[in-house]
GUFI-42354 format. One record per residue: residue number from 0; residue in one letter; x, y, z of N, C-alpha, C, O in turn. Coordinates in Angstrom, 3 decimals, decimal comma. Each point is the difference from the previous one (the first is absolute). Example, Ala and Ser with C-alpha at 12.3 -4.5 7.8 and 13.67 -1.06 7.14 Angstrom:
BEGIN
<0; 'A'; <13,190; -5,690; 7,800>; <-0,890; 1,190; 0,000>; <0,900; 1,200; 0,000>; <1,036; -0,019; 0,665>>,
<1; 'S'; <-1,386; 1,069; -1,385>; <0,820; 1,190; 0,060>; <-0,770; 1,090; 0,730>; <0,509; 1,108; 0,169>>,
***
This chain:
BEGIN
<0; 'X'; <119,179; 137,164; 119,914>; <0,842; 0,573; -1,611>; <-0,601; 1,739; 0,833>; <-1,049; 0,375; 0,523>>,
<1; 'X'; <2,516; 0,315; -0,830>; <-0,385; 1,251; 0,917>; <-0,407; 0,985; -0,966>; <0,464; -0,075; -1,138>>,
<2; 'X'; <-1,602; 1,363; 1,570>; <-0,390; 1,198; -0,987>; <1,115; -0,177; -1,091>; <-0,130; -0,680; -1,017>>,
<3; 'X'; <1,341; 1,453; 1,410>; <0,906; 0,346; -1,162>; <0,184; -1,339; -0,863>; <-0,094; 0,097; -1,224>>,
<4; 'X'; <0,287; -1,023; 1,662>; <-0,048; -1,246; -0,918>; <-0,865; -0,043; -0,970>; <0,260; -0,277; -1,172>>,
<5; 'X'; <-1,549; 0,608; 1,725>; <-1,306; 0,151; -0,822>; <0,205; 1,026; -1,325>; <-0,234; -0,327; -1,163>>,
<6; 'X'; <0,617; 1,356; 1,512>; <0,421; 1,111; -1,000>; <0,891; -0,343; -0,872>; <-0,032; 0,565; -1,093>>,
<7; 'X'; <0,996; -1,527; 1,349>; <0,748; 0,029; -0,816>; <-0,748; -1,785; -1,348>; <0,037; -0,238; -1,207>>,
<8; 'X'; <-0,519; -0,404; 2,317>; <-0,533; -0,850; -0,853>; <-0,802; 0,471; -0,995>; <0,311; -0,398; -1,122>>,
<9; 'X'; <-1,445; 1,277; 1,210>; <-0,415; 0,662; -0,450>; <0,240; 1,030; -1,313>; <-0,732; 0,219; -0,965>>,
<10; 'X'; <1,878; 0,253; 1,272>; <0,809; 0,708; -0,936>; <0,840; -0,896; -0,959>; <0,064; 0,323; -1,186>>,
<11; 'X'; <0,534; -1,349; 1,605>; <0,535; -0,940; -0,894>; <-1,481; -0,816; -0,989>; <0,190; -0,310; -1,177>>,
<12; 'X'; <-1,302; 0,106; 1,720>; <-0,822; -0,717; -1,021>; <-0,623; 1,267; -0,799>; <-0,804; -0,294; -0,884>>,
<13; 'X'; <0,992; 1,233; 1,025>; <-0,276; 1,154; -1,027>; <1,282; 0,039; -1,164>; <-0,106; 0,057; -1,225>>,
<14; 'X'; <1,150; -0,099; 1,934>; <1,472; -0,096; -0,950>; <-0,157; -1,078; -1,122>; <0,048; 0,103; -1,226>>,
<15; 'X'; <-0,240; -1,102; 2,001>; <-0,041; -1,122; -0,985>; <-0,897; -0,169; -1,095>; <0,206; -0,311; -1,174>>,
<16; 'X'; <-1,263; 0,588; 1,819>; <-1,161; 0,642; -1,386>; <0,143; 0,799; -1,177>; <-0,594; -0,097; -1,074>>,
<17; 'X'; <1,559; 0,976; 1,478>; <0,492; 0,755; -0,893>; <1,158; -0,204; -0,735>; <0,252; 0,713; -0,971>>,
<18; 'X'; <0,597; -1,757; 1,390>; <1,005; -0,324; -0,536>; <1,104; 0,525; -0,075>; <0,861; -0,054; -0,878>>,
<19; 'X'; <-0,928; 0,819; 2,291>; <1,213; 0,835; 0,374>; <1,055; -0,992; 0,126>; <-0,282; -1,196; 0,060>>,
<20; 'X'; <1,937; 1,781; 0,001>; <0,905; -0,535; 0,733>; <0,154; 0,347; 1,268>; <-0,245; 1,160; 0,330>>,
<21; 'X'; <0,669; -2,082; 0,585>; <-0,298; 0,999; 1,612>; <1,186; -1,026; 0,904>; <0,412; -1,082; -0,420>>,
<22; 'X'; <-0,101; 1,578; 1,433>; <0,213; -0,785; 1,267>; <0,298; 0,401; 1,220>; <-0,164; 1,197; 0,236>>,
<23; 'X'; <0,592; -1,941; 0,672>; <-0,173; 0,443; 1,321>; <1,904; 0,397; 0,437>; <0,548; -0,960; 0,543>>,
<24; 'X'; <0,181; 1,955; -0,703>; <1,188; -0,041; 0,201>; <0,043; -0,378; 1,590>; <-0,770; 0,210; 0,937>>,
<25; 'X'; <2,078; -0,889; -1,078>; <0,964; -0,357; 1,486>; <0,669; 1,210; 0,396>; <0,838; 0,601; -0,673>>,
<26; 'X'; <-1,356; -0,220; 2,051>; <0,876; 1,177; 0,553>; <0,971; -0,279; 1,055>; <0,580; 0,956; 0,515>>,
<27; 'X'; <-0,315; -2,224; -0,105>; <0,612; -0,459; 1,200>; <1,398; -0,570; -0,711>; <-0,008; -0,926; -0,811>>,
<28; 'X'; <1,211; 1,630; 1,246>; <0,884; -0,997; -0,355>; <0,611; 0,915; -1,410>; <0,503; 1,120; 0,094>>,
<29; 'X'; <-0,611; -1,583; -0,871>; <0,656; 1,090; -1,125>; <-0,849; 0,873; -1,029>; <0,306; 0,590; -1,036>>,
<30; 'X'; <-1,425; -0,736; 1,701>; <-1,211; 0,705; -0,664>; <-0,092; 1,842; 0,707>; <0,677; 0,412; 0,942>>,
<31; 'X'; <-1,390; 0,151; -1,496>; <-0,061; 1,637; 0,278>; <-0,993; 0,178; 0,777>; <-1,040; -0,240; -0,612>>,
<32; 'X'; <0,835; 0,588; 1,820>; <-0,700; 0,400; 0,832>; <-0,881; 1,078; -0,591>; <0,362; 0,906; -0,750>>,
<33; 'X'; <-1,949; -1,225; 1,351>; <-0,793; 1,506; -0,327>; <-0,210; -0,390; -1,441>; <-0,675; 0,790; -0,659>>,
<34; 'X'; <0,946; -1,430; 0,298>; <-0,616; -0,720; -1,545>; <-1,436; -0,361; 0,145>; <-0,386; -0,614; 0,995>>,
<35; 'X'; <-0,598; 1,054; -2,167>; <-1,159; -0,386; 0,308>; <-0,277; -1,478; -0,371>; <0,631; -0,689; -0,801>>,
<36; 'X'; <-1,698; 0,347; 1,544>; <-0,557; -1,175; -0,084>; <-0,018; -1,223; -1,326>; <0,471; -1,105; -0,267>>,
<37; 'X'; <-1,159; 1,926; -0,181>; <-0,352; -0,634; -1,592>; <0,864; 1,202; -0,879>; <-0,057; 1,209; 0,222>>,
<38; 'X'; <0,701; -1,749; -1,058>; <0,806; 0,811; -1,136>; <-0,001; -0,815; -1,379>; <0,348; -1,180; -0,021>>,
<39; 'X'; <-0,758; 1,871; -1,140>; <0,052; -0,636; -1,094>; <-0,070; 1,245; -1,271>; <0,293; 1,192; 0,088>>,
<40; 'X'; <-0,836; -2,041; -1,363>; <-0,508; 0,715; -1,093>; <-1,053; -0,063; -0,822>; <-0,485; -1,131; 0,027>>,
<41; 'X'; <-0,119; 1,920; -0,801>; <-1,411; -0,491; -0,624>; <0,132; 0,893; -1,085>; <-0,025; 1,223; 0,141>>,
<42; 'X'; <0,164; -1,796; -1,202>; <-0,011; 0,616; -1,278>; <1,021; 0,962; 0,206>; <-0,628; 1,058; 0,032>>,
<43; 'X'; <1,484; -0,870; 0,082>; <1,286; 0,772; -0,205>; <-0,139; 1,099; 1,754>; <0,728; 0,986; 0,110>>,
<44; 'X'; <-1,308; -1,211; 0,574>; <0,136; 0,790; 1,233>; <0,183; -0,744; 0,864>; <-0,721; -0,983; 0,172>>,
<45; 'X'; <1,961; 1,342; 0,746>; <0,406; -0,430; 0,992>; <-1,129; 0,777; 1,061>; <-0,523; 1,112; -0,061>>,
<46; 'X'; <0,416; -2,128; 0,962>; <-0,779; 0,458; 1,399>; <0,619; -0,970; 1,470>; <0,617; -1,064; 0,052>>,
<47; 'X'; <-1,114; 1,999; 1,024>; <0,536; -0,466; 1,035>; <-1,566; 0,179; 1,377>; <-0,563; 1,070; 0,234>>,
<48; 'X'; <0,313; -2,031; 0,241>; <-1,186; 0,243; 0,684>; <0,336; -0,652; 1,587>; <0,262; -1,166; 0,295>>,
<49; 'X'; <-0,331; 1,902; 0,244>; <-0,243; 0,235; 1,494>; <-1,369; -0,610; 0,656>; <-1,045; 0,645; -0,081>>,
<50; 'X'; <1,098; -1,961; 0,756>; <-1,471; -0,161; 0,118>; <0,113; 0,396; 1,865>; <1,047; 0,052; 0,645>>,
<51; 'X'; <-2,215; 0,143; -0,208>; <0,010; 0,572; 1,117>; <-1,588; -0,895; 0,593>; <-0,714; -0,407; -0,916>>,
<52; 'X'; <0,264; 0,159; 2,246>; <-1,085; -0,040; 0,463>; <-0,721; 0,910; 0,922>; <0,545; 0,361; 1,043>>,
<53; 'X'; <-1,524; -0,039; -1,305>; <-0,672; 0,852; 0,958>; <0,399; 1,265; -0,202>; <0,143; 0,315; -1,181>>,
<54; 'X'; <0,129; 0,692; 2,187>; <0,546; 1,291; -0,082>; <1,500; -0,115; -0,034>; <0,442; 1,103; 0,321>>,
<55; 'X'; <0,433; -1,854; -0,541>; <1,074; -0,509; 0,196>; <0,683; 1,249; -1,074>; <-0,628; 0,158; -1,046>>,
<56; 'X'; <1,751; 0,638; 1,234>; <0,856; 0,289; -1,198>; <1,464; -0,256; 0,085>; <0,691; -0,252; 0,987>>,
<57; 'X'; <-0,312; 0,397; -2,489>; <1,265; -0,031; -0,121>; <1,106; 0,582; 1,124>; <-0,285; 0,947; 0,733>>,
<58; 'X'; <1,443; -1,559; -0,695>; <0,938; 0,476; 0,871>; <0,706; 0,858; -1,000>; <0,121; -0,270; -1,195>>,
<59; 'X'; <0,476; 1,668; 2,002>; <0,835; 0,833; -0,836>; <1,112; -0,572; -0,830>; <0,572; 0,784; -0,757>>,
<60; 'X'; <-0,142; -2,166; 0,792>; <0,664; -0,347; -0,901>; <-0,979; -0,895; -1,143>; <0,656; -0,385; -0,968>>,
<61; 'X'; <-1,895; 0,064; 0,953>; <-0,227; -0,570; -0,842>; <-0,689; 1,177; -0,559>; <-0,329; -0,410; -1,113>>,
<62; 'X'; <-0,150; 1,806; 1,228>; <-0,564; 0,912; -0,506>; <1,601; 0,518; -1,230>; <0,026; 0,547; -1,102>>,
<63; 'X'; <0,619; -0,854; 1,641>; <1,592; 0,541; -0,631>; <-0,030; -0,725; -1,090>; <0,217; 0,392; -1,146>>,
<64; 'X'; <-0,462; -1,360; 1,468>; <0,214; -0,932; -1,369>; <-1,044; -0,316; -1,118>; <0,092; -0,618; -1,061>>,
<65; 'X'; <-1,284; 1,372; 1,788>; <-0,877; -0,026; -1,060>; <0,088; 1,182; -0,682>; <-0,193; -0,064; -1,214>>,
<66; 'X'; <0,470; 1,271; 1,766>; <0,245; 1,151; -0,614>; <2,000; -0,247; -0,840>; <0,405; 0,956; -0,660>>,
<67; 'X'; <-0,057; -1,411; 0,715>; <1,312; -0,395; -0,795>; <-1,024; -0,909; -1,347>; <0,215; 0,331; -1,166>>,
<68; 'X'; <-0,908; -1,051; 1,357>; <-0,928; -0,948; -0,795>; <-0,809; 1,468; -1,269>; <0,031; -0,042; -1,230>>,
<69; 'X'; <-0,452; 0,794; 1,818>; <-0,960; 0,919; -0,588>; <0,782; 0,814; -0,820>; <-0,188; 0,183; -1,203>>,
<70; 'X'; <1,529; 0,550; 2,252>; <0,749; 0,713; -0,730>; <0,724; -0,878; -1,286>; <-0,244; 0,406; -1,136>>,
<71; 'X'; <0,840; -1,213; 1,247>; <0,114; -0,689; -1,036>; <-0,769; -0,672; -1,571>; <0,420; -0,716; -0,908>>,
<72; 'X'; <-1,712; 1,387; 1,203>; <-1,103; 0,044; -0,719>; <-0,884; -1,753; 0,061>; <-0,736; -0,532; -0,831>>,
<73; 'X'; <1,230; 0,045; 2,192>; <-1,162; -0,924; 0,044>; <-1,281; 0,136; 0,148>; <-0,702; 0,837; -0,568>>,
<74; 'X'; <0,185; -2,077; 1,730>; <-1,112; 0,159; 0,472>; <-0,293; -0,452; 1,257>; <0,170; -1,185; 0,284>>,
<75; 'X'; <-0,647; 2,089; 0,614>; <0,457; -0,513; 1,332>; <-1,429; 0,006; 0,225>; <-0,752; 0,430; -0,874>>,
<76; 'X'; <0,151; -1,043; 2,397>; <-1,089; -0,268; 0,071>; <0,071; -0,600; 1,614>; <0,660; -0,983; 0,338>>,
<77; 'X'; <-1,621; 1,938; 0,689>; <-0,211; -0,909; 1,110>; <-0,980; -0,720; -0,216>; <-0,731; 0,389; -0,911>>,
<78; 'X'; <0,307; -1,782; 1,693>; <-1,300; -0,568; -0,620>; <-0,322; -0,400; 1,434>; <0,872; -0,203; 0,844>>,
<79; 'X'; <-2,261; 0,096; -0,610>; <-0,780; -0,605; 1,301>; <-0,976; -0,354; -0,355>; <-0,064; 0,000; -1,230>>,
<80; 'X'; <-1,180; -0,474; 1,932>; <-1,242; -0,528; -0,374>; <-0,711; 0,885; -0,087>; <-1,194; -0,283; 0,097>>,
<81; 'X'; <1,587; 1,838; -0,328>; <-1,235; 1,045; -0,687>; <0,372; -0,235; -1,619>; <-0,734; 0,362; -0,919>>,
<82; 'X'; <1,464; -0,748; 0,828>; <0,698; 0,149; -1,976>; <0,626; -0,710; -0,149>; <0,961; 0,474; -0,606>>,
<83; 'X'; <-0,812; -1,685; 0,822>; <0,537; -1,622; -0,349>; <-0,929; -0,702; -1,035>; <0,226; -1,060; -0,584>>,
<84; 'X'; <-1,222; 1,797; 0,485>; <-0,506; -0,488; -1,397>; <-0,050; 0,816; -0,649>; <-1,072; -0,236; -0,558>>,
<85; 'X'; <1,457; 1,186; 0,106>; <0,725; 1,189; -0,733>; <1,065; -0,304; -0,772>; <0,383; 0,933; -0,706>>,
<86; 'X'; <0,135; -1,812; 0,632>; <1,424; -0,265; -0,170>; <0,294; 0,074; -1,454>; <0,966; 0,626; -0,435>>,
<87; 'X'; <-2,018; -1,432; -0,494>; <-0,225; -0,346; -1,111>; <-0,201; 1,458; -1,193>; <0,506; 0,279; -1,087>>,
<88; 'X'; <-1,847; 0,599; 2,288>; <-0,210; 1,190; -0,623>; <0,879; 1,138; -0,322>; <0,026; 0,773; -0,957>>,
<89; 'X'; <0,836; -0,910; 2,247>; <1,368; 1,120; 0,079>; <0,977; -0,553; -0,882>; <0,581; 0,902; -0,604>>,
<90; 'X'; <-0,148; -2,142; 0,276>; <1,386; -0,149; -0,280>; <-0,442; -0,277; -1,533>; <0,862; 0,178; -0,861>>,
<91; 'X'; <-1,906; -0,520; 0,543>; <-0,324; -0,754; -1,658>; <-0,136; 1,666; -0,631>; <0,611; 0,135; -1,060>>,
<92; 'X'; <-1,094; 0,727; 1,405>; <-0,642; 1,160; -0,258>; <1,853; 1,020; 0,025>; <0,107; 1,066; -0,607>>,
<93; 'X'; <0,768; -1,518; 1,183>; <1,329; 0,486; -0,090>; <-0,236; 1,494; 1,183>; <0,825; 0,902; -0,148>>,
<94; 'X'; <-1,205; -0,833; 0,532>; <-0,234; 0,989; 1,198>; <1,282; 0,147; 1,004>; <0,474; -0,964; 0,602>>,
<95; 'X'; <-0,139; 1,865; -0,535>; <1,251; 0,257; 0,906>; <-0,018; 0,564; 1,174>; <0,892; 0,828; 0,185>>,
<96; 'X'; <-1,929; -1,089; 1,022>; <-0,206; 0,536; 1,340>; <0,937; -0,358; 0,791>; <0,927; -0,797; -0,148>>,
<97; 'X'; <-1,307; 1,587; 1,179>; <0,482; -0,499; 1,341>; <-0,867; 0,358; 0,753>; <-0,295; 1,195; -0,037>>,
<98; 'X'; <-0,351; -1,996; 0,888>; <-0,870; 0,357; 1,182>; <0,450; -0,796; 0,977>; <0,442; -1,087; -0,374>>,
<99; 'X'; <-0,428; 1,343; 1,635>; <0,016; -0,959; 1,331>; <-0,893; -0,763; 0,219>; <0,047; -1,224; 0,121>>,
<100; 'X'; <-1,148; 2,116; -0,044>; <-1,543; -1,224; 0,812>; <-1,002; -0,435; -0,824>; <-0,533; -1,109; -0,023>>,
<101; 'X'; <0,243; 2,425; -0,897>; <-1,370; -0,535; -0,378>; <0,019; 0,632; -1,545>; <-0,032; 1,213; -0,207>>,
<102; 'X'; <0,084; -2,139; -0,762>; <-0,173; 0,649; -1,607>; <-1,723; 0,188; -0,240>; <-0,207; 0,714; -0,981>>,
<103; 'X'; <-0,511; -0,986; 1,362>; <-1,620; -0,449; -0,123>; <-0,506; 1,491; -0,721>; <-0,953; 0,007; -0,779>>,
<104; 'X'; <1,593; 1,060; 1,081>; <-0,205; 1,375; -0,553>; <0,638; -0,052; -1,726>; <-0,651; 0,308; -0,999>>,
<105; 'X'; <1,915; -0,729; 1,029>; <0,716; -0,164; -1,295>; <-1,165; -1,127; -0,968>; <-0,621; 0,348; -1,005>>,
<106; 'X'; <0,584; -1,540; 1,569>; <-0,975; -1,000; -0,737>; <-1,064; 0,604; -0,456>; <-0,026; 0,089; -1,228>>,
<107; 'X'; <-1,119; 0,487; 1,955>; <-1,027; 0,691; -0,181>; <0,225; 0,676; -1,356>; <-0,910; 0,054; -0,827>>,
<108; 'X'; <2,344; 0,554; 0,558>; <-0,272; 1,372; -1,374>; <0,570; -1,357; -1,172>; <-0,054; 0,235; -1,207>>,
<109; 'X'; <0,442; -1,252; 1,580>; <0,090; -0,944; -1,422>; <-1,026; -0,398; -0,687>; <0,163; -0,679; -1,014>>,
***
């Protein structure tokens, strides 16, 4: 399993435990490029999560899509090994925060 796949698996584990609705959008063929890896809804809050491994960052197109979600009132998050266990705290708390690499400073304030 790739490092990014491990991040996705951990995120999905947390989303399932929360009872959130989520899916992996298809981007090939009829899908839209740059859509986050995981899209869903929790207690009326739409979210889009881009999963990365290590120091990898979203592409400009992925950043644009995350920004579009945020602008529309949704919750966007870039998730990696540093914050993948914080998904429940951030989503369940209704926080609408965008941070590309590390959310440990935000979680410490919760």
